[in-house]
C-alpha positions as CSV (number, residue, x, y, z in Angstrom):
1,X,62.1,16.2,-2.1
2,X,63.7,12.8,-2.2
3,X,66.5,12.4,-4.7
4,X,67.4,8.8,-5.6
5,X,70.3,9.7,-7.8
6,X,72.4,12.7,-6.9
7,X,74.3,13.2,-10.1
8,X,72.4,16.3,-11.2
9,X,73.3,18.1,-8.0
10,X,76.0,19.7,-10.0
11,X,76.8,22.4,-12.5
12,X,76.6,21.9,-16.3
13,X,80.2,22.9,-16.8
14,X,81.4,19.8,-14.9
15,X,79.7,17.7,-17.6
16,X,80.9,19.7,-20.5
17,X,84.5,19.5,-19.2
18,X,84.1,15.7,-19.1
19,X,82.7,15.7,-22.6
20,X,85.7,17.6,-24.0
21,X,88.2,15.6,-21.9
22,X,86.8,12.3,-23.2
23,X,88.0,13.3,-26.7
24,X,91.6,13.2,-25.4
25,X,93.8,10.9,-23.3
26,X,93.7,13.5,-20.4
27,X,90.2,12.2,-19.4
28,X,91.9,9.1,-18.0
29,X,95.1,10.6,-16.5
30,X,95.5,10.1,-12.8
31,X,94.9,13.4,-10.9
32,X,94.7,14.8,-7.4
33,X,92.1,17.3,-6.5
34,X,92.1,19.2,-3.1
35,X,89.5,21.1,-1.1
36,X,90.7,23.9,1.0
37,X,89.9,27.5,2.0
38,X,92.3,30.3,1.2
39,X,91.1,32.2,4.2
40,X,88.6,32.1,7.0
41,X,85.4,34.3,6.9
42,X,86.0,37.7,8.4
43,X,86.2,37.7,12.1
44,X,86.6,33.9,12.4
45,X,89.6,32.4,14.2
46,X,89.0,28.8,13.2
47,X,86.7,26.7,11.1
48,X,84.9,23.4,11.8
49,X,84.7,20.6,9.2
50,X,81.2,19.2,8.8
51,X,79.4,17.4,5.9
52,X,81.9,14.7,5.2
53,X,79.5,12.0,6.1
54,X,76.9,13.5,3.9
55,X,79.3,13.6,1.0
56,X,79.9,9.9,1.3
57,X,76.2,9.2,1.4
58,X,75.5,11.4,-1.7
59,X,78.5,9.9,-3.5
60,X,77.1,6.4,-3.1
61,X,74.0,7.6,-5.1
62,X,75.9,9.6,-7.7
63,X,74.5,7.7,-10.7
64,X,73.2,8.7,-14.1
65,X,69.9,6.8,-14.6
66,X,67.7,7.2,-17.6
67,X,66.0,10.3,-16.2
68,X,69.3,12.0,-15.5
69,X,70.7,11.0,-18.9
70,X,67.6,12.5,-20.6
71,X,68.5,15.8,-19.1
72,X,72.2,15.8,-19.9
73,X,71.5,14.3,-23.4
74,X,70.1,17.7,-24.4
75,X,73.6,19.2,-24.5
76,X,76.0,16.2,-24.5
77,X,77.2,13.9,-27.4
78,X,76.2,10.3,-27.4
79,X,79.7,9.0,-26.4
80,X,79.7,11.1,-23.2
81,X,76.1,10.0,-22.4
82,X,77.3,6.4,-22.8
83,X,80.3,7.0,-20.5
84,X,78.0,8.7,-17.8
85,X,75.6,5.7,-18.0
86,X,78.4,3.5,-16.6
87,X,79.8,6.1,-14.2
88,X,80.9,4.9,-10.8
89,X,83.5,6.7,-8.8
90,X,86.4,4.3,-8.5
91,X,89.0,6.5,-6.8
92,X,90.3,7.2,-3.3
93,X,89.3,10.0,-0.9
94,X,91.2,11.2,2.2
95,X,90.1,14.0,4.4
96,X,89.7,15.7,7.7
97,X,87.2,13.9,9.8
98,X,84.0,15.6,10.8
99,X,84.4,17.7,13.9
100,X,88.0,18.5,13.0
101,X,89.2,22.2,13.1
102,X,90.6,23.7,9.9
103,X,92.6,26.8,9.0
104,X,93.6,28.5,5.8
105,X,95.2,26.1,3.4
106,X,94.1,22.9,5.3
107,X,93.6,20.1,2.8
108,X,90.2,19.2,4.0
109,X,89.5,16.7,1.3
110,X,91.8,15.0,-1.2
111,X,90.3,13.2,-4.2
112,X,92.5,10.8,-6.2
113,X,90.9,9.7,-9.5
114,X,91.1,10.1,-13.2
115,X,90.5,13.6,-14.4
116,X,87.0,12.8,-15.7
117,X,85.9,10.9,-12.6
118,X,87.3,13.5,-10.2
119,X,86.2,16.7,-11.9
120,X,82.6,15.6,-11.8
121,X,82.5,15.8,-8.0
122,X,83.4,19.5,-7.6
123,X,80.0,21.0,-7.2
124,X,78.6,18.2,-5.0
125,X,81.6,18.2,-2.7
126,X,81.7,22.0,-2.3
127,X,78.0,22.6,-1.9
128,X,77.9,20.2,1.0
129,X,81.2,21.2,2.7
130,X,80.7,24.9,2.3
131,X,77.2,24.8,3.8
132,X,77.7,22.3,6.6
133,X,81.1,23.6,7.7
134,X,79.7,27.2,7.8
135,X,76.8,26.0,10.1
136,X,79.1,24.0,12.3
137,X,81.6,26.8,12.6
138,X,78.9,29.3,13.6
139,X,77.3,26.8,16.0
140,X,80.6,26.1,17.7
141,X,81.1,29.8,18.4
142,X,77.6,29.9,19.9
143,X,78.2,26.8,22.0
144,X,81.4,28.3,23.3
145,X,79.6,31.6,24.1
146,X,76.9,29.7,26.0
147,X,79.5,28.4,28.4
148,X,77.9,25.1,29.1
149,X,74.2,26.2,28.9
150,X,72.3,24.2,26.3
151,X,71.3,25.6,22.9
152,X,68.3,24.4,20.9
153,X,68.5,24.9,17.1
154,X,65.2,26.1,15.7
155,X,66.1,27.6,12.3
156,X,64.0,25.5,10.0
157,X,61.6,28.3,9.0
158,X,64.5,30.5,8.0
159,X,66.2,28.4,5.3
160,X,65.4,25.8,2.6
161,X,63.6,22.8,3.8
162,X,66.5,20.4,3.0
163,X,69.1,22.8,4.2
164,X,67.3,22.9,7.5
165,X,67.9,19.2,8.0
166,X,71.6,19.5,7.1
167,X,71.9,22.5,9.4
168,X,70.5,20.6,12.3
169,X,73.0,17.8,11.7
170,X,76.0,20.2,11.5
171,X,74.8,22.2,14.6
172,X,74.6,18.9,16.6
173,X,78.2,18.1,15.7
174,X,79.2,21.5,17.1
175,X,77.5,20.8,20.5
176,X,74.0,22.1,20.1
177,X,71.8,20.1,22.4
178,X,68.7,19.6,20.2
179,X,66.8,20.6,17.1
180,X,63.2,21.5,16.4
181,X,63.5,19.7,13.0
182,X,61.9,16.3,13.0
183,X,63.5,15.1,9.8
184,X,66.9,15.7,11.3
185,X,65.7,13.6,14.3
186,X,64.5,10.8,12.0
187,X,67.4,10.8,9.5
188,X,70.4,11.5,11.9
189,X,69.1,10.8,15.4
190,X,69.5,14.4,16.5
191,X,67.5,14.9,19.8
192,X,64.4,17.0,19.1
193,X,62.6,19.6,21.2
194,X,59.7,21.9,20.9
195,X,56.5,23.0,22.6
196,X,54.3,25.8,21.3
197,X,54.3,29.1,19.4
198,X,52.4,32.3,20.0
199,X,49.7,31.1,17.7
200,X,48.7,28.4,20.2
201,X,48.2,31.0,23.0
202,X,46.4,33.4,20.6
203,X,44.1,30.6,19.5
204,X,42.5,30.6,23.0
205,X,40.6,33.8,22.4
206,X,36.9,34.4,22.2
207,X,34.2,37.0,22.7
208,X,35.5,37.6,26.2
209,X,39.0,38.2,25.0
210,X,42.2,36.2,25.3
211,X,42.4,33.3,27.8
212,X,46.1,32.6,28.4
213,X,45.4,30.3,31.3
214,X,43.3,28.1,29.1
215,X,46.1,27.8,26.6
216,X,48.6,26.9,29.3
217,X,46.3,24.4,30.8
218,X,45.8,22.7,27.5
219,X,49.5,22.5,26.8
220,X,50.2,21.0,30.3
221,X,47.3,18.5,29.8
222,X,49.0,17.3,26.6
223,X,52.7,17.6,27.4
224,X,52.9,17.4,31.2
225,X,54.0,19.8,33.9
226,X,57.6,19.5,32.7
227,X,56.8,21.5,29.5
228,X,58.0,25.0,28.8
229,X,55.3,27.7,28.5
230,X,55.7,30.7,26.2
231,X,54.9,33.7,28.5
232,X,55.4,36.8,26.3
233,X,52.3,36.7,24.1
234,X,50.6,39.5,26.0
235,X,52.3,40.7,29.2
236,X,55.3,38.8,30.5
237,X,54.7,39.4,34.2
238,X,51.1,38.4,34.0
239,X,52.1,35.5,31.8
240,X,54.4,34.2,34.4
241,X,51.7,34.5,37.1
242,X,49.3,32.7,34.9
243,X,51.8,29.9,34.1
244,X,52.5,29.2,37.8
245,X,48.8,29.5,38.7
246,X,48.0,26.8,36.2
247,X,51.1,24.6,36.6
248,X,52.2,25.2,40.1
249,X,55.8,25.7,41.2
250,X,56.9,22.4,39.5
251,X,56.6,23.9,36.0
252,X,59.5,22.9,33.8
253,X,60.2,26.2,32.1
254,X,59.1,29.5,30.6
255,X,60.3,30.9,27.4
256,X,60.8,34.6,26.5
257,X,61.0,35.4,22.8
258,X,61.1,39.2,22.6
259,X,62.2,42.3,24.3
260,X,65.4,43.1,26.3
261,X,66.2,39.5,27.1
262,X,68.7,40.3,29.8
263,X,66.4,42.6,31.8
264,X,63.4,40.4,31.3
265,X,65.3,37.2,32.4
266,X,66.3,38.9,35.7
267,X,62.7,40.1,36.3
268,X,61.3,36.7,35.4
269,X,63.8,34.9,37.6
270,X,62.9,37.1,40.6
271,X,59.2,36.6,39.9
272,X,59.5,32.8,39.6
273,X,61.5,32.6,42.8
274,X,58.9,34.7,44.7
275,X,56.2,32.3,43.5
276,X,58.1,29.3,44.7
277,X,59.1,28.1,41.3
278,X,62.9,28.1,42.0
279,X,63.6,25.2,39.7
280,X,61.6,26.5,36.7
281,X,64.0,27.1,33.9
282,X,64.2,30.2,31.7
283,X,64.6,29.7,27.9
284,X,65.3,32.7,25.7
285,X,65.1,33.0,22.0
286,X,64.7,35.7,19.3
287,X,67.5,36.3,16.7
288,X,70.3,35.3,19.0
289,X,73.8,35.0,17.7
290,X,77.1,34.3,19.6
291,X,77.5,38.0,20.6
292,X,74.0,38.2,22.1
293,X,74.5,34.8,23.8
294,X,77.8,36.1,25.3
295,X,76.1,39.3,26.5
296,X,73.7,37.1,28.5
297,X,76.3,35.1,30.3
298,X,75.7,36.9,33.6
299,X,71.9,36.7,33.3
300,X,69.7,33.9,34.8
301,X,69.2,32.2,31.4
302,X,69.2,28.4,31.4
303,X,68.7,27.6,27.7
304,X,69.1,29.5,24.4
305,X,67.0,29.0,21.2
306,X,68.8,30.0,18.0
307,X,67.6,30.1,14.5
308,X,68.2,32.9,11.9
309,X,71.7,33.7,12.9
310,X,72.7,30.1,12.7
311,X,71.2,28.9,9.4
312,X,71.6,32.0,7.2
313,X,74.5,33.8,5.7
314,X,74.4,36.7,8.2
315,X,75.4,34.4,11.0
316,X,77.0,31.5,9.1
317,X,79.0,33.0,6.3
318,X,80.1,30.5,3.7
319,X,83.3,28.6,4.4
320,X,84.7,29.7,1.1
321,X,86.2,26.3,0.2
322,X,87.4,25.6,-3.3
323,X,88.1,22.4,-5.2
324,X,91.4,22.6,-7.2
325,X,93.3,20.3,-9.4
326,X,96.8,20.1,-7.9
327,X,98.5,17.1,-9.5
328,X,98.4,15.4,-12.9
329,X,100.3,12.2,-13.6
330,X,102.3,12.8,-10.4
331,X,103.3,16.4,-11.5
332,X,102.3,19.4,-9.5
333,X,99.9,21.9,-11.2
334,X,98.9,25.3,-9.8
335,X,96.8,28.3,-10.6
336,X,98.8,31.5,-10.8
337,X,96.1,34.2,-11.1
338,X,96.5,37.1,-8.7
339,X,94.8,36.7,-5.4
340,X,93.6,33.2,-6.4
341,X,96.9,31.3,-6.4
342,X,97.0,27.7,-5.5
343,X,100.0,25.5,-4.3
344,X,100.6,22.6,-6.7
345,X,101.1,19.0,-5.7
346,X,99.3,16.7,-3.3
347,X,99.5,17.7,0.3
348,X,98.6,16.2,3.7
349,X,98.7,17.8,7.1
350,X,99.7,17.3,10.7
351,X,99.1,19.4,13.7
352,X,101.8,20.2,16.3
353,X,100.8,20.7,20.0
354,X,102.4,21.4,23.3
355,X,102.5,18.7,26.0
356,X,99.5,20.5,27.5
357,X,97.6,19.8,24.3
358,X,97.5,23.4,23.0
359,X,97.9,23.6,19.3
360,X,101.0,25.4,18.0
361,X,100.7,25.2,14.3
362,X,99.4,23.2,11.3
363,X,102.1,21.8,8.9
364,X,101.3,20.9,5.3
365,X,103.7,18.5,3.6
366,X,104.0,16.0,0.7
367,X,102.6,12.6,1.5
368,X,105.7,11.0,-0.1
369,X,108.1,13.0,2.2
370,X,106.5,11.9,5.5
371,X,105.7,14.2,8.4
372,X,108.3,16.9,9.4
373,X,110.2,16.8,12.7
374,X,108.0,17.6,15.7
375,X,110.9,19.4,17.5
376,X,109.7,18.3,20.9
377,X,106.0,18.8,20.2
378,X,103.4,16.1,19.7
379,X,102.5,15.6,16.0
380,X,99.1,14.3,14.9
381,X,98.2,13.5,11.2
382,X,94.9,15.1,10.3
383,X,93.7,13.2,7.2
384,X,92.0,9.9,7.5
385,X,91.0,7.4,4.7
386,X,87.4,7.9,3.6
387,X,87.1,6.1,0.2
388,X,89.2,3.3,-1.3
389,X,88.8,2.0,-4.8
390,X,85.3,3.5,-5.0
391,X,84.0,2.2,-1.7
392,X,83.6,3.9,1.7
393,X,86.1,2.8,4.3
394,X,84.5,0.7,7.0
395,X,83.9,1.9,10.6
396,X,84.2,5.6,9.8
397,X,83.5,8.0,12.8
398,X,79.8,8.4,13.6
399,X,77.9,11.7,14.2
400,X,78.3,11.2,18.0
401,X,82.1,10.6,17.4
402,X,82.3,13.9,15.5
403,X,80.5,15.8,18.3
404,X,82.8,14.4,21.0
405,X,85.9,15.0,18.9
406,X,85.1,18.6,18.3
407,X,84.4,19.2,22.0
408,X,87.9,18.0,22.7
409,X,89.4,19.9,19.7
410,X,88.1,23.2,20.9
411,X,89.8,22.8,24.2
412,X,93.1,22.5,22.3
413,X,92.9,25.9,20.8
414,X,95.0,28.7,22.2
415,X,92.8,30.7,24.6
416,X,92.5,33.7,22.2
417,X,91.2,31.3,19.5
418,X,87.8,31.0,21.3
419,X,87.4,34.8,21.6
420,X,84.7,36.5,19.5
421,X,87.0,39.5,18.6
422,X,88.5,39.8,15.1
423,X,92.0,38.6,14.6
424,X,94.3,36.2,12.7
425,X,93.6,32.5,12.6
426,X,94.1,30.9,16.0
427,X,96.7,28.5,14.5
428,X,99.2,29.4,11.8
429,X,99.7,27.2,8.8
430,X,103.3,26.3,7.7
431,X,104.1,24.7,4.3
432,X,107.0,22.2,4.1
433,X,106.7,21.3,0.4
434,X,110.3,20.8,-0.7
């Protein structure tokens, strides 16, 4: 599904608010909206920002053409429809760059615009940031658990077809080596990978029964000896023998997709070595998450394939970000409802670190006040300009930049922050708001 205009990727109440606001001067009052998470998902010690680049792309196409106006004209008055026809976001946006870590309260995105212009963006911004940051945060934990061994993202069949593309992009930011999704390869340049499923091996069956060797031979003929053969369709030990009989000891890899992966990996490694295939890699897949990956660290596994636990809510719980109005005409406004309080006024953030680079805390302060004293620590501002006067800032960080940035950022976490155990956020947040 290709969407030329993205303005209907929103909730109806964004438009009805605009309609009501346009009847009053408040529609044009300068406002500040902030995106932040009140807390991290249960068990998480840090979050990873992803999706900012997609927001900027979608915002450039946030237009109400005649098709879109025909839809909203069913419930909006003619004056609001006329205003939407000419809508172009003309404000400023600052935010955390993709690949940045975030913690509770972090002002991940700050939108400065009139009330009407800014309130329209809530659903678009949150739907992208909540999804992409959840995937990147989950993938980062898996990459850390893999301890340098590559991970292939293969979750396309477990999520929405468009979410699969965004998931592959976010996982790549987090350090995943490749994706099975070809649209992500085309659109974002994410390296792609893939060979064959069980259906291919099962297809080489006839009156005489299955012919696993014929399947392997056909795959090698098409993809070369460096390919990875799926050896667990029938019997793994026989599958490994068949693979080496057909390919010889120079076979690139074998994949195991079921069973007790740790035990099987040891058995397959021993068998491959005994057959002279000492350089043949072992790839494991099958509902892996960060805990399963961590449990396989001591096993002879070379590459992990992850899917369901990366792209679904069970493994990648929503980031829980919210989009709140925090300032009107330069005056702070805040929500006071119990358990859903917000802190009024525009905020920006800096991160304090020791000389070693280890993060000590995140400090939120008023942009007009300037950064607080570093007290001997290094201090790094976190927000960067993203939009100015309705146009994207030039030379923003690329996807590769975000990937490299996150790899460095994870090294700066306190050591307990990379653990998989439950606990408080790895870095505390301190407010210096006057």
